[in-house]
C-alpha positions as CSV (number, residue, x, y, z in Angstrom):
1,M,-30.1,-22.7,10.7
2,M,-30.0,-24.9,13.7
3,S,-27.4,-24.3,16.4
4,I,-24.8,-26.9,17.4
5,A,-26.7,-27.6,20.6
6,Q,-29.9,-28.3,18.7
7,V,-28.0,-30.6,16.3
8,A,-26.4,-32.4,19.2
9,L,-29.8,-32.8,21.0
10,R,-31.4,-34.2,17.9
11,A,-28.6,-36.7,17.5
12,V,-28.9,-37.9,21.1
13,V,-32.7,-38.3,20.7
14,V,-32.4,-40.2,17.5
15,L,-29.7,-42.5,18.8
16,A,-31.5,-43.2,22.1
17,G,-34.8,-43.8,20.4
18,T,-33.3,-46.2,17.9
19,A,-31.4,-48.1,20.6
20,L,-34.6,-48.4,22.7
21,V,-36.8,-49.7,19.9
22,T,-34.2,-52.3,18.8
23,F,-33.6,-53.5,22.4
24,A,-37.4,-53.8,22.8
25,L,-37.7,-55.9,19.6
26,L,-35.0,-58.2,20.7
27,W,-36.3,-58.4,24.3
28,H,-39.9,-59.4,23.2
29,A,-38.8,-61.8,20.4
30,P,-40.1,-65.3,21.0
31,G,-38.0,-67.6,23.2
32,D,-35.8,-67.1,26.2
33,P,-32.8,-64.8,25.3
34,A,-30.6,-66.4,28.0
35,L,-31.3,-69.9,26.6
36,V,-30.5,-68.8,23.1
37,I,-27.2,-67.2,24.3
38,A,-26.3,-70.3,26.3
39,V,-26.9,-72.6,23.3
40,A,-24.9,-70.3,21.0
41,R,-22.1,-70.1,23.6
42,F,-21.7,-73.8,24.4
43,D,-23.2,-75.2,21.1
44,S,-25.1,-77.8,23.1
45,V,-28.0,-78.2,25.5
46,V,-27.2,-76.7,28.8
47,P,-28.7,-77.2,32.3
48,E,-31.0,-74.6,33.8
49,E,-28.3,-73.5,36.3
50,V,-26.1,-72.3,33.4
51,V,-29.0,-70.5,31.8
52,A,-29.8,-68.8,35.1
53,Q,-26.1,-67.7,35.4
54,I,-26.1,-66.3,31.9
55,R,-29.4,-64.5,32.6
56,A,-27.8,-62.8,35.6
57,E,-24.6,-61.9,33.7
58,A,-26.5,-60.2,30.9
59,G,-28.8,-58.5,33.4
60,L,-31.9,-60.2,31.9
61,D,-33.3,-61.2,35.2
62,A,-33.7,-57.6,36.4
63,G,-36.5,-56.6,34.0
64,F,-36.7,-54.6,30.8
65,W,-35.7,-51.1,31.9
66,P,-32.8,-52.2,34.2
67,A,-31.5,-54.5,31.5
68,F,-31.7,-51.6,29.0
69,L,-29.9,-49.2,31.3
70,H,-27.3,-51.8,32.1
71,W,-26.4,-52.0,28.4
72,I,-26.7,-48.4,27.2
73,T,-24.9,-46.7,30.1
74,P,-21.4,-47.7,28.9
75,I,-22.3,-46.7,25.3
76,F,-22.2,-43.0,26.4
77,A,-18.5,-43.6,27.3
78,G,-17.8,-45.2,23.9
79,D,-17.7,-48.7,25.3
80,F,-19.7,-51.3,23.3
81,G,-19.0,-53.9,25.9
82,N,-18.4,-57.6,25.4
83,S,-20.2,-60.2,23.4
84,S,-22.8,-62.1,25.4
85,V,-21.8,-65.3,23.5
86,S,-18.0,-65.2,23.2
87,G,-17.2,-62.8,26.0
88,R,-14.7,-61.0,23.7
89,P,-14.8,-57.2,23.3
90,I,-17.1,-56.2,20.5
91,W,-15.2,-53.3,19.0
92,P,-12.3,-55.3,17.3
93,D,-14.7,-57.7,15.6
94,L,-17.0,-54.8,14.6
95,W,-14.1,-52.8,13.2
96,A,-13.0,-55.8,11.1
97,A,-16.5,-56.1,9.7
98,I,-16.7,-52.4,8.9
99,S,-13.4,-52.5,7.1
100,L,-14.8,-55.0,4.7
101,T,-18.2,-53.4,4.2
102,V,-17.2,-49.8,3.7
103,P,-15.1,-50.4,0.6
104,L,-18.0,-52.4,-0.9
105,A,-20.4,-49.6,-0.3
106,L,-18.0,-47.0,-1.7
107,A,-17.5,-49.1,-4.8
108,G,-21.2,-49.3,-5.3
109,L,-21.5,-45.6,-4.9
110,A,-18.8,-45.0,-7.5
111,I,-20.5,-47.3,-10.0
112,G,-23.8,-45.5,-9.4
113,L,-22.3,-42.1,-10.0
114,G,-20.3,-43.3,-13.0
115,L,-23.5,-44.5,-14.6
116,S,-26.1,-42.0,-13.6
117,V,-24.3,-38.7,-14.3
118,P,-23.5,-39.3,-18.0
119,L,-26.9,-41.0,-18.6
120,A,-28.8,-38.1,-17.1
121,I,-26.9,-35.5,-19.0
122,L,-27.4,-37.4,-22.3
123,A,-31.1,-37.9,-21.6
124,T,-31.7,-34.2,-20.9
125,R,-30.1,-33.0,-24.1
126,R,-33.3,-33.9,-26.0
127,P,-36.2,-34.2,-23.4
128,G,-38.8,-36.6,-24.6
129,G,-36.5,-38.2,-27.2
130,W,-35.9,-41.9,-27.5
131,L,-32.8,-41.7,-25.3
132,D,-34.6,-39.8,-22.6
133,R,-37.5,-42.3,-22.6
134,C,-35.1,-45.3,-22.5
135,A,-33.2,-43.7,-19.6
136,V,-36.4,-43.1,-17.6
137,A,-37.6,-46.7,-18.3
138,V,-34.3,-48.3,-17.3
139,A,-34.1,-46.1,-14.1
140,S,-37.7,-47.0,-13.2
141,V,-37.1,-50.8,-13.6
142,G,-33.8,-50.6,-11.7
143,A,-35.4,-48.7,-8.8
144,A,-38.2,-51.2,-8.5
145,M,-35.9,-54.3,-8.6
146,P,-34.9,-55.5,-5.1
147,A,-31.2,-55.8,-4.4
148,Y,-31.5,-59.5,-3.5
149,W,-33.3,-60.3,-6.8
150,L,-30.8,-58.3,-8.9
151,G,-27.9,-60.0,-7.1
152,L,-29.3,-63.4,-8.0
153,L,-29.7,-62.4,-11.6
154,L,-26.1,-61.2,-11.8
155,I,-24.9,-64.5,-10.3
156,L,-26.9,-66.5,-12.8
157,L,-25.5,-64.4,-15.7
158,F,-21.9,-63.7,-14.9
159,A,-21.0,-66.6,-12.6
160,V,-23.2,-69.5,-13.7
161,Q,-23.8,-68.9,-17.4
162,L,-20.7,-66.9,-18.5
163,R,-18.4,-68.1,-15.7
164,L,-16.6,-64.8,-15.8
165,L,-16.7,-63.8,-12.2
166,P,-16.9,-65.6,-8.8
167,A,-20.3,-65.8,-7.2
168,M,-19.2,-65.9,-3.6
169,G,-16.3,-65.4,-1.2
170,T,-13.7,-62.8,-0.9
171,G,-10.0,-62.2,-1.3
172,T,-9.6,-60.6,-4.8
173,L,-11.1,-57.6,-6.7
174,A,-13.0,-60.0,-8.8
175,H,-15.0,-61.1,-5.8
176,M,-16.1,-57.5,-5.3
177,V,-17.4,-56.9,-8.8
178,L,-20.8,-58.6,-8.6
179,P,-21.7,-57.2,-5.1
180,A,-20.6,-53.7,-6.1
181,M,-22.6,-53.9,-9.3
182,T,-25.7,-55.0,-7.3
183,L,-25.4,-52.0,-5.1
184,G,-24.3,-49.6,-7.8
185,L,-27.1,-50.3,-10.3
186,G,-29.7,-49.6,-7.6
187,V,-28.0,-46.3,-6.8
188,A,-27.7,-45.4,-10.5
189,A,-31.4,-45.9,-11.0
190,S,-32.3,-43.5,-8.2
191,L,-29.7,-40.9,-9.0
192,T,-30.5,-40.9,-12.7
193,R,-34.1,-40.0,-12.1
194,I,-33.3,-37.3,-9.6
195,L,-30.5,-35.8,-11.6
196,R,-32.6,-35.8,-14.8
197,S,-35.4,-34.0,-13.1
198,G,-33.1,-31.5,-11.5
199,L,-31.4,-30.7,-14.8
200,L,-34.7,-30.2,-16.6
201,E,-36.0,-28.0,-13.9
202,A,-32.8,-25.9,-13.7
203,R,-32.7,-25.5,-17.5
204,G,-36.3,-24.3,-17.5
205,H,-35.7,-21.2,-15.4
206,P,-37.0,-18.1,-17.3
207,F,-33.9,-16.0,-16.5
208,L,-31.5,-18.3,-18.4
209,P,-32.4,-17.1,-21.9
210,A,-32.0,-13.5,-20.7
211,L,-28.5,-14.3,-19.5
212,A,-27.7,-15.9,-22.9
213,R,-29.0,-12.8,-24.7
214,R,-26.7,-10.6,-22.6
215,G,-23.7,-12.5,-23.8
216,V,-23.0,-14.8,-20.8
217,A,-21.1,-17.8,-22.0
218,P,-23.1,-21.1,-21.9
219,G,-20.4,-22.8,-19.8
220,R,-20.7,-20.0,-17.2
221,I,-24.5,-20.3,-17.2
222,G,-24.3,-24.0,-16.6
223,R,-21.6,-23.7,-13.9
224,D,-23.1,-20.8,-12.0
225,H,-26.9,-21.4,-12.4
226,V,-27.8,-24.8,-13.8
227,V,-25.5,-27.0,-11.8
228,P,-26.2,-25.4,-8.3
229,H,-29.9,-25.7,-8.8
230,A,-29.7,-29.3,-10.0
231,A,-27.1,-30.3,-7.4
232,I,-29.3,-29.6,-4.3
233,P,-31.7,-32.6,-4.7
234,V,-28.8,-34.8,-5.9
235,V,-26.8,-34.0,-2.8
236,T,-29.7,-35.0,-0.7
237,V,-30.3,-38.3,-2.5
238,L,-26.5,-39.0,-2.7
239,G,-26.0,-38.5,1.0
240,L,-29.0,-40.8,1.9
241,E,-27.9,-43.3,-0.7
242,L,-24.5,-43.5,1.0
243,A,-26.2,-44.3,4.3
244,F,-28.6,-46.8,2.8
245,L,-25.7,-48.4,0.9
246,L,-24.1,-49.6,4.2
247,E,-27.5,-51.1,5.1
248,G,-28.0,-52.6,1.6
249,A,-24.5,-54.0,1.8
250,V,-25.6,-56.1,4.7
251,M,-28.1,-57.9,2.5
252,V,-25.8,-58.1,-0.4
253,E,-23.0,-59.6,1.7
254,V,-25.4,-62.4,2.8
255,I,-26.3,-63.2,-0.8
256,F,-22.7,-63.3,-1.9
257,A,-21.4,-65.0,1.3
258,K,-19.0,-62.2,2.0
259,P,-17.8,-61.4,5.5
260,G,-18.6,-58.0,6.8
261,L,-21.4,-56.3,8.7
262,G,-24.0,-58.6,7.1
263,A,-22.5,-61.8,8.5
264,F,-21.7,-60.0,11.8
265,L,-25.3,-58.8,12.2
266,V,-27.0,-62.1,11.1
267,Q,-24.9,-64.1,13.5
268,A,-25.6,-61.7,16.3
269,I,-29.4,-61.7,15.8
270,A,-29.5,-65.5,15.5
271,A,-27.6,-65.8,18.8
272,R,-29.6,-63.0,20.5
273,D,-26.3,-61.3,21.2
274,F,-27.8,-58.0,22.4
275,P,-24.5,-56.0,22.7
276,K,-23.5,-56.9,19.1
277,V,-26.8,-56.1,17.5
278,Q,-27.1,-52.8,19.4
279,A,-23.5,-51.8,18.4
280,V,-24.5,-52.1,14.7
281,V,-27.8,-50.2,15.3
282,I,-26.0,-47.4,17.1
283,L,-23.4,-47.0,14.4
284,T,-26.1,-47.1,11.7
285,A,-28.2,-44.4,13.5
286,L,-25.0,-42.3,14.0
287,L,-24.3,-42.6,10.3
288,F,-27.7,-41.3,9.3
289,V,-27.4,-38.3,11.8
290,S,-23.9,-37.5,10.4
291,V,-25.1,-37.7,6.8
292,N,-28.0,-35.4,7.5
293,L,-25.7,-32.9,9.1
294,L,-23.3,-33.1,6.1
295,I,-26.2,-32.6,3.7
296,D,-27.3,-29.5,5.5
297,L,-23.7,-28.1,5.4
298,S,-23.5,-29.0,1.7
299,Y,-26.6,-26.9,1.0
300,R,-24.9,-23.8,2.3
301,L,-21.8,-24.4,0.2
302,I,-23.7,-25.1,-3.0
303,D,-26.2,-22.3,-2.6
304,P,-25.5,-19.7,0.2
305,R,-29.1,-18.5,0.0
306,T,-30.2,-21.7,1.8
307,G,-28.3,-20.6,4.9
308,G,-31.2,-19.1,6.5
309,R,-33.5,-22.0,6.2
310,D,-34.3,-24.3,9.0
311,A,-33.1,-27.9,8.4
């Protein structure tokens, strides 16, 4: 088991490496970043003097490494800085976007769990039966289908053909149904396959029939032996799915024209707003590090025998 210092060091390395790679990609993208920022700020063609002034303000005229250090140093103090385009502090706008994206991701996770758990349990009652084969086929198709394609199909069916739900926008619970279904069906496909495999493997342990012959109740066998063995891979996938859901929500928000991290990130990339893009990247990397830590702690709660393993 890693110490707190090792976990903290790994988190710092991951965050710093992610920030460096993202900054390098933006820095070396085609075009002059200062010119793109100037056009986005003034919404018109600007003279070279203004471009040079913006280049100096953003630290772009000092070279790659000074510009990177100029940006990342305040991050260690929790300051994401100001937007290169609007000049406003980033955190209030970023928090507003997060407050719209997180409920969508949690709704997608709830739909995924609500579909995958009963489907996997029903499928494993008769392994190899028609229900089991149907569950595997549906899960495989769902896992292979990209979110943007599934979202468009749901729009065509429920918004265009049936006219039951709005296709775009925000404001009511009805506006969240299609985006949440798009995220949730993808999660359900992955969790169904993992949970099915975990249940089949756990039920196949040779010591379970011996426990039954000794008079141990089936409910206790399932609670104390089957569920803990099946839960470990599910916890791993569930934690990573939660992190990926926030990233997937970015694409889904763009498809359904919903404000949130998707619109926030797309606008920032288009304007080459380095501080805004980096703020999203840092938060995403921090989310993955936190989820990995929670998964490691969950292992020890589900099965204490894993406490001695290195993460």
